[in-house]
C-alpha positions as CSV (number, residue, x, y, z in Angstrom):
1,M,-49.9,41.8,29.6
2,S,-50.7,44.7,26.6
3,S,-53.6,47.2,27.1
4,D,-55.9,45.1,25.8
5,G,-54.9,43.1,28.4
6,T,-53.3,39.9,25.7
7,P,-50.5,38.2,26.6
8,T,-47.6,39.6,24.4
9,K,-44.3,37.3,23.8
10,R,-41.3,37.3,25.5
11,P,-38.7,37.9,22.9
12,L,-36.1,34.2,23.1
13,S,-32.7,34.7,24.7
14,R,-29.7,33.2,21.6
15,A,-29.4,30.3,23.9
16,G,-33.5,30.2,23.4
17,L,-33.4,30.9,20.0
18,I,-30.8,27.7,19.0
19,A,-32.4,25.5,21.1
20,D,-35.6,26.3,19.7
21,R,-34.8,26.0,16.1
22,Q,-32.8,22.3,16.4
23,R,-36.4,21.4,17.6
24,R,-38.7,22.1,15.2
25,Y,-36.2,21.7,11.5
26,P,-34.0,18.7,11.1
27,L,-31.4,20.4,9.0
28,W,-30.0,22.3,12.3
29,R,-30.6,19.4,14.6
30,L,-28.3,17.6,11.5
31,I,-26.0,20.7,12.0
32,H,-25.4,21.5,15.7
33,L,-24.5,17.0,15.6
34,L,-21.7,17.4,13.2
35,G,-20.8,20.6,15.0
36,S,-20.7,18.6,18.8
37,L,-17.7,18.7,20.7
38,K,-18.2,15.5,21.3
39,L,-17.3,14.6,17.8
40,A,-14.7,16.6,17.5
41,L,-13.2,15.1,20.3
42,V,-13.3,11.7,18.9
43,L,-12.1,13.0,15.4
44,L,-8.8,15.0,16.8
45,A,-8.3,12.0,19.7
46,T,-7.6,9.9,16.3
47,I,-6.0,11.1,14.3
48,A,-3.8,12.0,17.3
49,I,-3.2,8.4,17.5
50,A,-2.4,8.2,13.6
51,I,-0.2,10.8,13.7
52,A,1.7,9.7,16.6
53,T,1.6,5.5,15.1
54,A,3.3,7.1,11.6
55,T,6.0,8.9,13.7
56,F,7.1,5.5,15.3
57,T,6.4,4.0,12.0
58,E,8.3,6.4,9.6
59,A,10.7,6.1,12.4
60,H,11.4,2.4,13.1
61,F,10.3,1.3,9.5
62,D,10.3,4.2,6.3
63,A,9.3,7.0,5.3
64,S,6.9,5.9,2.8
65,V,5.2,2.9,5.0
66,A,4.1,5.9,7.1
67,K,2.8,8.1,4.1
68,A,1.1,4.8,2.8
69,W,-0.8,3.6,5.7
70,I,-1.6,7.2,7.1
71,Y,-1.2,9.8,4.7
72,K,-2.2,9.2,2.2
73,A,-4.3,6.5,3.2
74,P,-8.3,7.0,2.3
75,W,-9.4,7.0,5.1
76,F,-7.2,9.2,6.5
77,I,-8.2,11.6,4.2
78,A,-11.4,10.8,4.9
79,W,-11.2,11.5,8.2
80,L,-9.6,14.6,7.7
81,G,-12.9,15.3,5.6
82,V,-15.1,14.4,8.2
83,L,-12.6,17.6,10.7
84,C,-13.4,20.0,7.8
85,I,-17.2,18.8,8.0
86,N,-17.2,19.5,11.9
87,L,-15.1,22.3,12.0
88,F,-17.6,24.4,9.5
89,A,-20.7,23.2,10.7
90,V,-19.2,24.2,14.4
91,T,-19.3,27.6,13.0
92,L,-23.0,27.5,11.6
93,T,-24.4,26.6,15.3
94,R,-22.7,30.5,16.4
95,W,-25.4,31.6,13.8
96,P,-26.3,34.8,14.0
97,W,-22.9,35.9,14.2
98,Q,-22.0,38.7,16.3
99,K,-18.9,40.8,16.9
100,K,-17.3,38.2,19.3
101,H,-17.3,35.6,16.8
102,T,-14.9,36.6,14.5
103,G,-12.0,35.7,15.7
104,F,-13.4,31.9,16.6
105,I,-15.0,32.1,12.4
106,I,-12.0,33.1,11.1
107,T,-9.2,30.2,12.6
108,H,-11.9,27.5,12.4
109,Y,-11.9,28.4,8.4
110,G,-8.3,28.6,8.2
111,I,-8.0,25.6,9.8
112,I,-10.2,23.9,6.7
113,T,-7.9,26.0,4.0
114,L,-4.7,24.3,4.9
115,L,-6.6,21.3,5.6
116,I,-7.5,21.8,2.3
117,G,-4.5,22.5,1.3
118,A,-2.8,19.5,2.9
119,V,-5.2,17.3,0.6
120,M,-4.5,19.3,-3.0
121,G,-0.4,18.8,-2.0
122,S,-0.6,15.2,-1.6
123,K,-2.5,13.9,-4.1
124,L,-1.8,16.4,-7.0
125,G,2.1,17.6,-6.0
126,F,4.8,14.9,-5.9
127,E,8.9,15.2,-4.9
128,G,11.3,14.1,-6.8
129,N,15.1,15.0,-8.0
130,V,16.6,14.6,-11.9
131,T,20.1,13.7,-12.5
132,L,21.9,16.2,-15.0
133,R,25.0,16.7,-16.5
134,T,26.7,19.6,-18.6
135,D,27.5,16.9,-21.9
136,G,24.5,15.2,-21.2
137,Q,20.8,16.2,-22.6
138,P,17.7,17.9,-22.1
139,Q,15.8,16.0,-19.5
140,R,11.4,16.2,-19.6
141,R,10.8,13.7,-17.1
142,I,11.2,13.4,-13.1
143,I,12.1,10.6,-10.7
144,T,9.6,10.0,-7.7
145,D,9.5,8.3,-4.6
146,R,6.7,6.3,-5.8
147,S,6.9,3.3,-7.5
148,T,5.2,1.7,-10.9
149,L,4.4,-1.0,-12.1
150,Q,4.4,-1.7,-16.4
151,I,2.7,-4.4,-18.3
152,E,2.9,-4.8,-21.6
153,S,-0.3,-6.7,-22.9
154,P,0.6,-9.5,-25.0
155,A,-3.0,-9.2,-26.9
156,D,-2.2,-5.2,-27.7
157,S,1.3,-5.1,-27.7
158,F,0.0,-1.2,-25.5
159,L,2.2,-0.8,-22.1
160,Y,-0.4,-0.3,-18.9
161,L,0.8,1.7,-16.3
162,L,-0.7,1.1,-12.4
163,P,0.6,2.3,-9.0
164,Y,2.5,-0.6,-6.8
165,D,4.9,-0.5,-4.3
166,A,5.8,-4.8,-3.1
167,K,7.1,-3.9,0.1
168,L,3.5,-2.1,1.0
169,T,1.6,-4.8,-0.3
170,H,3.6,-7.1,1.5
171,P,2.9,-9.9,0.0
172,T,2.8,-13.7,0.9
173,E,2.2,-17.6,-1.2
174,K,-1.2,-17.4,1.4
175,H,-2.0,-13.4,0.6
176,P,-1.1,-12.7,-2.8
177,T,-1.8,-10.5,-5.1
178,R,-3.5,-10.8,-8.5
179,L,-3.2,-8.8,-11.3
180,T,-5.7,-9.0,-14.2
181,I,-3.4,-9.2,-17.4
182,P,-5.3,-6.1,-20.0
183,G,-6.8,-8.0,-22.7
184,T,-6.5,-11.7,-21.6
185,R,-7.7,-14.1,-19.3
186,L,-3.9,-14.4,-17.5
187,E,-3.5,-13.6,-14.6
188,M,0.2,-12.3,-12.2
189,I,0.2,-14.0,-9.2
190,I,3.1,-11.9,-6.9
191,N,4.0,-14.2,-3.6
192,D,6.7,-12.4,-2.4
193,S,9.4,-9.4,-2.3
194,S,12.1,-9.0,-0.8
195,E,13.9,-5.2,-0.8
196,H,17.7,-6.5,-1.2
197,L,17.6,-8.2,-4.6
198,M,21.2,-9.2,-6.5
199,R,22.1,-11.0,-9.2
200,H,23.8,-13.9,-8.0
201,P,26.9,-16.2,-10.7
202,Q,25.3,-19.7,-11.2
203,L,27.8,-22.1,-12.7
204,H,25.7,-23.7,-16.0
205,A,26.6,-25.9,-18.7
206,G,29.1,-24.1,-21.7
207,A,31.5,-25.1,-24.4
208,A,34.1,-27.6,-24.3
209,G,37.2,-25.6,-22.6
210,S,35.4,-23.3,-20.7
211,E,36.4,-22.9,-17.2
212,A,34.4,-20.8,-14.4
213,I,34.8,-20.3,-10.9
214,L,32.6,-19.2,-8.0
215,L,34.7,-17.3,-5.3
216,D,32.9,-16.0,-2.0
217,F,34.7,-13.1,-0.2
218,S,33.9,-12.4,3.6
219,S,35.2,-9.5,5.5
220,Q,34.0,-10.3,9.9
221,N,34.7,-6.8,10.8
222,L,32.7,-5.3,7.9
223,K,30.3,-7.6,8.3
224,Q,29.8,-8.1,4.6
225,E,29.8,-11.1,2.4
226,L,30.6,-11.0,-1.7
227,S,30.2,-13.7,-4.3
228,V,32.3,-13.3,-7.9
229,G,31.3,-15.3,-11.4
230,L,34.4,-15.8,-13.4
231,G,35.1,-17.7,-16.3
232,L,36.9,-18.9,-19.8
233,N,34.5,-19.0,-22.4
234,A,36.8,-21.3,-24.7
235,K,37.1,-20.5,-28.7
236,L,36.5,-22.6,-31.5
237,D,37.7,-23.3,-34.7
238,P,36.2,-23.7,-37.3
239,S,38.3,-25.9,-39.3
240,T,37.3,-28.6,-36.4
241,G,34.9,-27.1,-34.0
242,N,37.4,-28.0,-30.9
243,A,38.2,-25.6,-28.5
244,T,41.4,-24.1,-29.0
245,T,42.3,-21.4,-26.6
246,T,40.5,-19.4,-24.1
247,E,39.2,-15.2,-24.8
248,A,40.5,-12.6,-22.8
249,P,40.9,-13.1,-19.3
250,D,38.1,-12.0,-17.3
251,R,38.4,-9.4,-14.5
252,Y,36.6,-7.7,-11.4
253,D,36.9,-4.9,-9.8
254,F,36.9,-5.0,-5.8
255,F,35.0,-1.7,-4.7
256,G,38.2,0.2,-6.4
257,L,40.2,-1.3,-4.6
258,A,42.1,-4.0,-5.8
259,S,41.6,-5.9,-9.1
260,I,41.2,-9.8,-9.3
261,T,42.2,-11.4,-12.9
262,F,41.0,-15.8,-13.8
263,H,43.3,-16.1,-16.4
264,E,44.3,-19.6,-18.2
265,T,48.0,-19.2,-16.8
266,L,49.1,-17.7,-14.0
267,P,51.5,-14.7,-15.6
268,K,54.5,-14.9,-14.5
269,H,55.8,-12.1,-12.6
270,G,58.8,-10.3,-10.0
271,A,60.0,-13.3,-7.9
272,K,58.6,-13.5,-4.4
273,R,60.8,-11.5,-1.9
274,A,58.9,-12.6,0.9
275,E,61.1,-13.2,4.4
276,R,59.1,-15.3,6.3
277,L,60.1,-15.7,10.4
278,I,58.5,-15.7,13.8
279,V,58.9,-12.8,16.3
280,T,58.9,-13.9,20.2
281,A,56.8,-12.1,23.0
282,G,59.0,-9.9,25.0
283,N,62.3,-10.5,22.9
284,P,64.2,-7.7,20.8
285,P,63.1,-6.6,18.2
286,L,63.7,-8.9,15.7
287,Q,64.5,-6.6,12.1
288,G,62.2,-4.0,13.8
289,V,59.8,-5.7,14.4
290,S,58.5,-6.5,18.1
291,L,56.4,-8.6,20.3
292,S,54.8,-7.1,23.6
293,R,54.7,-9.8,26.6
294,D,50.9,-10.3,26.8
295,G,50.7,-10.4,22.8
296,R,48.6,-7.7,21.8
297,L,51.0,-4.9,20.5
298,V,53.6,-5.3,17.9
299,T,55.3,-2.9,17.3
300,I,57.9,-1.3,14.2
301,H,60.5,0.4,14.9
302,A,61.2,2.1,11.4
303,D,64.5,3.9,12.5
304,A,65.9,5.5,15.7
305,D,62.8,8.6,14.8
306,L,60.1,6.1,13.5
307,S,58.5,3.5,15.5
308,A,54.2,2.9,16.2
309,S,52.6,0.6,18.1
310,Y,49.7,-1.4,16.5
311,N,47.1,-4.0,17.8
312,R,47.8,-7.2,17.1
313,S,44.6,-8.4,16.4
314,E,43.4,-5.0,13.9
315,I,46.9,-5.8,10.9
316,M,46.7,-9.4,11.1
317,D,46.9,-10.8,7.5
318,R,47.2,-6.6,6.5
319,M,49.9,-5.0,4.9
320,V,51.1,-2.5,7.4
321,V,53.6,0.1,6.2
322,L,55.9,1.7,8.3
323,G,59.1,4.5,6.8
324,T,61.2,1.0,4.5
325,H,59.0,-1.8,7.0
326,R,56.5,-3.7,5.1
327,I,55.2,-6.2,6.9
328,V,52.6,-8.9,7.0
329,V,51.3,-10.4,10.3
330,R,50.5,-14.1,8.9
331,E,50.3,-16.3,12.2
332,Y,49.9,-16.0,15.5
333,L,51.0,-18.5,18.5
334,P,49.2,-18.1,21.4
335,E,51.6,-21.3,23.0
336,G,54.8,-20.4,21.1
337,V,56.5,-22.7,19.8
338,S,59.9,-25.4,20.4
339,G,63.2,-25.5,19.4
340,D,65.3,-23.1,16.9
341,L,64.2,-21.7,14.7
342,K,66.1,-22.7,12.0
343,N,64.1,-26.0,12.2
344,Q,60.7,-24.5,11.4
345,P,59.6,-24.3,7.3
346,S,58.5,-20.4,8.4
347,S,62.0,-19.7,9.0
348,T,65.6,-17.9,7.1
349,T,67.2,-17.3,10.2
350,S,69.8,-19.5,12.1
351,S,70.7,-17.2,14.5
352,S,67.8,-16.6,16.9
353,P,67.3,-18.5,20.1
354,A,65.4,-21.2,21.4
355,L,61.8,-20.3,22.4
356,S,60.0,-21.3,25.3
357,S,56.6,-23.4,24.6
358,R,54.6,-20.9,26.3
359,T,56.0,-17.6,25.3
360,P,52.9,-15.6,22.8
361,S,55.0,-15.5,19.0
362,I,53.5,-14.1,15.9
363,R,54.7,-15.1,12.1
364,V,55.5,-12.5,10.7
365,E,56.0,-11.8,6.4
366,F,58.8,-9.2,5.7
367,L,58.7,-7.5,1.6
368,S,61.9,-6.3,0.9
369,G,63.4,-5.7,-3.0
370,E,61.0,-4.1,-5.3
371,D,58.3,-4.7,-2.1
372,A,60.0,-1.6,-0.6
373,Q,59.3,0.8,-2.9
374,L,56.0,0.3,-2.8
375,T,53.5,3.4,-1.6
376,P,50.8,2.3,0.5
377,D,48.6,3.5,-2.3
378,S,49.5,0.8,-4.9
379,K,46.9,-1.4,-5.8
380,P,46.9,-4.8,-5.2
381,W,45.3,-7.6,-7.0
382,L,44.9,-11.1,-7.2
383,E,45.6,-13.8,-10.4
384,L,44.2,-17.4,-10.4
385,S,44.0,-19.8,-13.1
386,P,42.3,-23.7,-12.9
387,V,45.3,-26.4,-12.5
388,V,43.9,-29.7,-14.9
389,T,44.9,-32.7,-12.0
390,E,45.6,-35.8,-12.7
391,G,42.1,-37.2,-13.7
392,G,41.3,-34.5,-16.2
393,N,38.9,-32.4,-13.3
394,G,39.8,-28.8,-13.1
395,A,39.7,-28.9,-9.0
396,Q,42.0,-27.3,-7.9
397,I,42.7,-23.4,-8.8
398,A,46.0,-21.9,-8.5
399,W,46.2,-18.3,-7.1
400,Q,49.2,-15.4,-6.5
401,L,48.4,-12.3,-4.7
402,G,50.8,-9.0,-5.0
403,R,51.3,-5.5,-6.2
404,S,52.7,-4.0,-8.9
405,G,55.1,-5.8,-10.4
406,A,55.8,-8.4,-7.7
407,V,54.7,-11.5,-5.7
408,I,53.7,-11.7,-2.5
409,S,52.3,-14.8,-2.1
410,S,50.9,-17.8,-3.7
411,G,49.6,-21.6,-3.9
412,L,46.5,-24.0,-4.8
413,L,43.3,-23.7,-4.0
414,K,40.8,-26.8,-3.5
415,S,36.6,-26.4,-3.1
416,G,35.8,-24.6,0.3
417,D,39.5,-23.7,0.4
418,S,39.8,-19.7,2.3
419,I,43.1,-18.1,2.4
420,P,43.3,-14.5,3.9
421,L,43.7,-11.5,1.3
422,G,45.3,-9.0,3.1
423,W,42.9,-6.6,2.4
424,A,42.2,-5.6,5.9
425,D,40.1,-8.8,6.8
426,W,39.0,-9.7,4.0
427,R,39.0,-13.6,3.3
428,L,38.9,-15.8,0.0
429,T,36.3,-18.7,-0.4
430,L,36.8,-21.6,-3.1
431,R,33.2,-22.2,-3.4
432,E,33.0,-24.1,-6.8
433,A,35.4,-24.4,-9.7
434,A,34.7,-26.8,-13.2
435,P,35.8,-27.0,-16.6
436,G,32.7,-27.1,-19.4
437,K,31.3,-24.2,-17.5
438,S,30.4,-20.9,-17.6
439,I,28.6,-17.7,-15.6
440,A,25.3,-16.9,-16.1
441,S,23.2,-14.9,-13.3
442,V,20.0,-15.0,-10.6
443,M,18.3,-12.4,-9.8
444,E,17.9,-14.1,-6.1
445,P,17.2,-12.1,-2.6
446,G,20.4,-11.5,-0.8
447,T,21.6,-12.5,2.6
448,P,21.9,-10.5,5.4
449,R,25.0,-9.9,5.2
450,E,25.7,-8.5,1.5
451,Q,24.9,-5.0,1.1
452,G,23.2,-3.1,-0.9
453,G,20.4,-4.6,-4.0
454,V,17.1,-3.3,-5.2
455,P,14.2,-4.1,-4.3
456,G,11.3,-6.0,-6.5
457,F,9.0,-8.9,-6.6
458,R,8.1,-12.8,-7.3
459,A,5.7,-13.3,-10.0
460,H,4.5,-15.6,-12.1
461,L,1.5,-15.6,-14.7
462,T,-1.5,-18.3,-14.7
463,D,-4.8,-18.9,-16.4
464,P,-7.5,-19.7,-13.9
465,T,-9.9,-20.6,-17.2
466,A,-8.2,-23.3,-18.3
467,K,-9.5,-27.0,-17.0
468,P,-7.2,-27.2,-14.7
469,P,-5.6,-23.8,-14.3
470,L,-2.2,-24.0,-15.7
471,S,0.5,-21.8,-14.5
472,G,4.3,-20.4,-15.1
473,E,8.3,-20.6,-13.7
474,S,8.1,-17.8,-10.8
475,S,10.7,-14.6,-11.8
476,W,12.0,-12.3,-9.8
477,V,11.2,-8.8,-10.8
478,A,13.7,-6.0,-9.8
479,S,13.1,-2.2,-9.7
480,G,14.9,-0.9,-13.0
481,E,14.3,-4.2,-15.4
482,V,12.3,-5.8,-17.4
483,T,11.7,-9.3,-17.1
484,P,9.7,-11.4,-19.1
485,L,6.7,-13.8,-17.6
486,L,6.6,-17.3,-19.8
487,L,2.6,-18.7,-20.0
488,G,2.9,-21.5,-23.0
489,D,2.6,-18.4,-26.4
490,N,2.1,-16.3,-23.8
491,L,4.8,-14.2,-22.8
492,V,4.3,-11.0,-20.9
493,R,7.1,-8.0,-19.7
494,V,7.0,-6.7,-16.8
495,G,9.1,-4.1,-15.3
496,Y,8.9,-2.7,-11.9
497,G,10.3,0.6,-10.9
498,L,10.4,4.6,-9.8
499,E,7.8,6.6,-11.3
500,L,8.8,8.8,-14.5
501,R,7.1,11.6,-14.5
502,P,7.1,13.8,-17.5
503,I,7.1,17.9,-17.4
504,P,5.8,19.9,-19.5
505,F,9.3,21.6,-20.1
506,S,12.9,20.3,-20.5
507,I,15.8,21.2,-17.7
508,A,19.3,20.9,-18.8
509,L,22.9,21.5,-17.2
510,T,25.0,24.5,-18.5
511,D,27.6,24.4,-16.0
512,F,28.5,23.7,-12.4
513,Q,30.9,25.3,-9.8
514,V,32.2,23.7,-6.4
515,P,33.6,26.5,-4.9
516,R,36.0,25.5,-2.0
517,D,36.5,27.4,1.3
518,E,40.5,29.1,0.5
519,G,43.2,26.7,1.1
520,T,40.6,24.1,1.7
521,E,39.3,21.1,-0.6
522,T,35.7,22.0,1.7
523,P,33.0,22.5,-0.7
524,S,31.6,26.5,0.2
525,D,28.8,26.1,-1.9
526,F,27.1,24.8,-5.0
527,R,26.5,26.8,-8.4
528,A,24.0,24.9,-11.0
529,T,23.3,27.0,-14.2
530,V,20.1,25.1,-15.8
531,Q,18.3,26.2,-19.0
532,F,14.0,25.7,-18.9
533,K,12.9,25.6,-22.0
534,N,8.5,25.6,-22.8
535,L,8.0,22.9,-24.8
536,A,4.7,24.4,-26.4
537,T,5.9,28.3,-26.6
538,G,9.6,27.0,-27.0
539,S,10.5,30.2,-25.4
540,E,13.7,29.4,-22.8
541,S,15.2,31.2,-19.4
542,S,18.1,30.3,-16.7
543,G,18.5,29.4,-13.5
544,L,21.1,29.3,-11.2
545,I,21.4,27.4,-8.2
546,R,23.0,28.0,-4.9
547,M,23.2,26.4,-1.8
548,N,19.9,26.8,-0.7
549,H,18.8,29.3,-3.1
550,P,16.7,27.3,-5.2
551,A,15.5,28.3,-9.2
552,S,11.6,27.6,-9.8
553,Y,9.5,27.2,-13.4
554,P,8.2,29.3,-14.8
555,G,8.9,31.5,-11.5
556,G,7.2,34.8,-11.4
557,L,4.9,36.9,-8.7
558,I,2.0,34.7,-9.4
559,A,3.6,30.8,-10.2
560,N,4.7,31.3,-6.6
561,M,2.1,32.8,-4.9
562,T,-0.4,30.5,-6.3
563,G,2.4,27.0,-5.8
564,I,1.8,25.9,-9.4
565,N,5.8,26.7,-9.5
566,Y,8.4,24.0,-9.9
567,K,11.5,24.1,-7.8
568,F,14.7,22.7,-7.6
569,S,17.0,23.1,-5.7
570,Q,20.8,21.0,-5.1
571,A,20.8,17.5,-4.0
572,E,23.3,15.6,-4.5
573,W,26.7,15.6,-6.5
574,N,29.5,13.5,-8.0
575,P,32.5,15.0,-6.7
576,R,35.1,12.4,-9.6
577,D,33.0,14.0,-12.2
578,L,31.5,18.0,-11.5
579,K,30.0,17.2,-15.1
580,E,27.0,15.5,-13.1
581,T,24.9,17.0,-10.6
582,T,21.6,15.9,-8.5
583,L,18.7,18.3,-8.5
584,Q,15.9,17.8,-6.0
585,V,12.8,18.9,-7.3
586,L,9.4,20.2,-6.0
587,Y,5.5,20.7,-6.9
588,D,2.8,21.7,-4.7
589,P,0.1,22.6,-6.0
590,G,-2.2,23.4,-2.7
591,W,1.0,25.8,-1.5
592,F,-1.4,28.5,-1.8
593,F,-4.0,27.7,0.6
594,K,-1.4,25.9,3.3
595,W,-0.3,29.7,3.2
596,I,-3.3,31.5,3.9
597,G,-5.2,29.3,6.0
598,S,-1.9,29.2,8.1
599,L,-2.4,33.1,7.7
600,A,-6.1,33.0,8.7
601,I,-5.2,31.2,11.9
602,C,-2.6,33.3,12.8
603,L,-5.1,36.2,12.4
604,G,-8.0,34.6,14.3
605,I,-6.0,34.2,17.2
606,A,-5.1,37.4,17.9
607,T,-8.3,38.8,16.8
608,M,-9.6,35.9,19.8
609,F,-6.9,37.2,22.4
610,Y,-5.8,40.8,21.5
611,L,-8.9,42.5,19.2
612,K,-11.6,41.7,21.8
613,P,-14.5,43.9,21.3
614,R,-15.3,46.4,24.0
615,S,-18.8,45.2,25.7
């Protein structure tokens, strides 16, 4: 009590002061609610679950799916914003701050700064690539990993761009994507998508005298399938209008390993120099070839010092080269054959002993003459031509396989027939052959065994205001192509592909070198010299990109510190063409905030645990 007997108020403790302001002021009640530990735990638990889900999605599906559904999703960005509010509010709950709160406050503000930088980099930055050539033009655009849709409106012929990724939206017949065509009453309905769109050949009506065939290639070991269409277009006599001859043969390059040609008539080559014999298990070598008793191993004895054994199942219908020996195992007879080999139509010898009906055997094709001089890397070829039957229909195809200038094997095929090619385990099947047809390709999803393909979606136009509503034909829109969609007289051109992002400068490749390790062909470094040009001022500067040493533009201390900088690093190169290289491009305007936030977190933690103020 005071000297005059009146009671005096005792000063409130810090806890009492905080409780009193919460009771008297609604704003402080809201601050303490936003900065509560319970809210922080809910936010952190939700973010942890989201990150774990994104990690699983990225590992089992695709990184772009994880980015679109979680990391760059609006709800996740909003959740990070609420976390920043929680972190800021919890620092206010300690007001008035004391010296012991220094590390706590620095750490929380560092986290807020780091999150702001991450959001800036996600929304304003990008990652992409650019392919340059020393003999090419300077590039002013970067290919990013973001998919975009380009729509040319028939109303004003303007090109409208909007972000769209069919893989992420996953449109279906029941849940299609509807997009309004600007300036019109039309809508584009996207009702399916595929990540493996391929062009498949089809037969269409052609001019009289034309010929076309559809071929299917398959490999069990590689688990691949390939469809190829070849055609011969007839030349018309201007005076009579009749077909006189066909144009040049149609060719197809089989993965760069072999050539396939469709001729009007098969060209003449050297005579076939293949001798077929039957080799029996357990018998002495026949012309240097023997078969193990269980029929699993084929041994070639090229000479006294050169021999090798092969797994029979792995070399079936493949040319095996050892020394001067070139053989092809064409057939396996697990029960063998009976009788004298001279009575077998595939045999050319009469000196072999009789065979047991239970002894495994193989039918071997020995190549000799010109073929014996072939090198293992000589490219094989397949030639085909139509055969007109008595009914006048080209239902059969003549074929011949060979290497260099010699024919190895030949025969006839009709629809559905297949033959081994001797190129690994690839087999050829004639799907269809018809006269008066031509080859056209159609874009459609590939089968699971077909390799390659591009992403895309299926779409059509519709007019919902018409009575009844009108719809056009559906077409597959593939990435990297422009596809027209029709509805009556309305034509809408649709393009789909990765975003081409313009940059405020140009970049050109002036030199590219790949030093090798001494005595080997292994690259020891990559050195790309590039030329930058500012499009606004015309100033130029050069940069050297090496392994783990990117080049930056505009460069300099301020640009590097703030992150307003484009970084170019080596990504890919073409060993067959050293005039070309592909660079990875990174632009991250949130870099400065990320580093400041990271440093603040480290400083705050150090302050809390190692720089405690003395009591």
